[in-house]
C-alpha positions, -999 to 999 in steps of 0.1 A, spaced: 183 247 -274 151 248 -294 153 248 -332 128 269 -353 112 236 -364 106 225 -328 92 260 -320 68 258 -349 55 224 -338 51 237 -302 32 267 -314 9 246 -336 2 222 -307 -5 251 -284 -30 267 -309 -47 234 -314 -50 228 -277 -65 263 -272 -90 258 -300 -101 224 -286 -104 239 -251 -125 268 -264 -148 246 -283 -152 218 -257 -188 212 -247 -178 198 -213 -181 222 -183 -147 230 -167 -148 226 -129 -121 239 -105 -111 211 -82 -81 226 -65 -65 260 -59 -28 266 -54 -12 295 -35 25 303 -34 38 316 -1 70 317 19 74 294 49 80 324 71 46 339 62 25 310 76 13 297 109 10 260 109 -15 243 132 -2 226 164 -20 194 154 -43 178 129 -71 188 126 -62 224 128 -60 257 109 -33 271 86 -31 309 85 -11 330 61 -11 365 46 -25 365 11 -13 396 -6 -36 400 -35 -58 431 -29 -71 437 -2 -41 418 13 -55 401 43 -50 370 64 -64 338 51 -72 307 71 -78 272 58 -86 239 75 -60 212 78 -75 177 83 -65 140 83 -66 139 45 -41 168 42 -7 157 29 26 172 40 54 168 15 91 177 15 100 173 -22 82 141 -31 83 126 3 52 124 25 59 134 61 39 140 93 30 175 104 57 173 131 83 163 105 72 190 82 74 217 109 109 204 119 121 205 83 109 241 79 125 253 111 158 236 101 160 250 66 147 285 71 126 306 48 117 290 15 90 286 -11 58 268 -1 29 256 -22 -5 254 -5 -31 234 -24 -67 236 -13 -102 228 -24 -122 259 -34 -137 272 -2 -125 241 16 -97 222 32 -60 221 25 -52 191 4 -14 194 2 15 215 16 47 212 -4 81 225 3 109 218 -21 140 200 -9 151 166 4 150 150 38 184 141 52 188 103 54 
């Protein structure tokens, strides 16, 4: 449980961070986007390279397709797996939360589902 003193320090730190960020002279550059989807809302490619397709429901709510290549990482929790293992895990566990990380206007860098592989 947070005490008022801890909350005060957290608020001061957040304000200082925002002030520094607003006054920084360096240009901010987006290096990666993240999209939250459900595993039952995506079509994974059959192989790498391939294309990942999903329904992006921010207006105008349309299908989005991104490239998957040899640099794309597939992760179950913190464990790197192959595309085949990733697809097998999803089919075994059913619908769940999936994070799609991709370069702006480019390829998928990481696909992450939360969970653990059975040992």
